C-alpha positions in Angstrom: 14.3 -1.3 3.8 10.4 -1.9 3.9 11.0 -4.7 1.6 13.2 -6.3 4.2 10.1 -8.6 6.3 9.0 -9.7 2.7 12.1 -11.2 1.5 12.6 -12.4 5.6 9.2 -13.9 5.5 10.0 -15.7 2.1 13.2 -17.5 2.8 11.3 -18.4 6.5 8.3 -20.0 4.6 10.7 -21.5 2.3 12.4 -23.3 4.9 9.4 -24.3 6.5 8.0 -26.2 2.6 11.8 -27.9 3.0 10.9 -29.0 6.7 7.1 -29.9 5.5 8.8 -32.0 2.3 11.0 -34.1 4.8 7.8 -34.6 7.2 5.3 -35.1 4.9 4.9 -39.2 5.2 4.3 -38.3 9.3 1.0 -38.3 10.3 1.4 -34.7 11.8 3.9 -32.2 11.4 6.4 -30.7 14.3 5.6 -27.7 15.9 8.7 -26.1 14.1 7.8 -26.5 10.6 4.6 -24.7 11.4 6.1 -22.0 13.3 8.4 -21.9 9.9 5.5 -21.9 7.5 2.7 -19.5 9.2 5.7 -17.0 10.6 6.5 -16.6 6.9 2.6 -16.1 6.0 2.5 -13.6 8.6 6.1 -11.4 8.2 4.9 -11.6 4.3 1.1 -10.3 5.3 2.9 -7.4 7.7 5.4 -6.8 4.8 2.3 -6.0 2.5 1.1 -3.8 5.1 4.3 -1.8 5.8 4.6 -1.6 1.9 1.2 0.0 1.9 2.0 2.3 4.4 5.2 3.4 2.7 3.4 4.2 -0.5 0.1 5.2 0.4 0.1 6.7 3.8 -3.5 8.6 3.3 -4.9 5.0 2.4 -3.2 3.5 5.7 -5.8 3.1 7.9 -8.5 1.4 6.2 -5.6 -1.1 4.8 -4.5 -1.7 8.3 -8.1 -2.4 8.8 -8.5 -5.2 6.1 -4.7 -6.9 6.9 -6.2 -7.2 10.7 -8.7 -8.9 9.4 -6.7 -10.8 7.0 -4.6 -11.5 10.0 -6.7 -13.6 12.3 -8.3 -15.8 9.3 -4.6 -16.5 9.1 -4.3 -17.2 12.3 -7.7 -19.3 13.2 -6.4 -21.4 9.8 -3.1 -21.6 12.1 -4.7 -22.8 15.0 -7.1 -25.0 12.8 -4.4 -26.6 10.6 -2.2 -28.2 13.4 -5.3 -31.5 14.0 -5.0 -31.8 10.0 -2.8 -33.9 7.9 0.3 -33.0 6.3 -1.5 -32.7 2.9 -4.5 -31.1 4.3 -2.5 -28.5 6.4 -0.6 -27.4 3.7 -3.8 -27.3 1.5 -5.2 -25.0 4.1 -2.1 -22.8 4.1 -2.2 -22.4 0.2 -5.8 -21.3 0.6 -4.6 -18.9 2.9 -1.9 -17.5 0.8 -4.5 -17.4 -2.0 -6.9 -15.0 0.3 -3.9 -13.0 1.4 -2.9 -12.3 -2.8 -6.8 -11.4 -3.6 -7.0 -9.2 -0.3 -3.5 -7.4 -1.6 -5.0 -6.6 -5.1 -8.5 -5.5 -3.7 -6.7 -3.2 -1.3 -4.5 -1.7 -4.3 -7.1 -1.8 -6.7 -9.1 0.8 -4.5 -6.1 2.5 -3.7 -5.4 2.6 -7.7 -9.2 4.1 -8.2 -9.4 6.5 -5.3 -6.0 8.3 -6.6 -7.5 7.9 -10.4 -10.6 10.3 -9.0 
């Protein structure tokens, strides 16, 4: 059941992308579109922490701090993207997803190294 937030996050983000495509010719995205896009990213990040917590409970505290830092960066990007054009906002969102992927990989490699020692 710990995968449910991940699946919901992907579905919500996919719905947000559908709306973003429809609104791509406008000057700005509507608030609902931002809500869907960023809610999906937040759910994905929280699901990553939840899965990490379930799989590696001993390493959970350090990972929680790293995920909290990542969420703070996501929140700042979310607030900044509301003043950008749709193309720039999507670029920032994709950059944040890349940062999230890199950070998750770093967390998992750290755990794998510690378990190998």
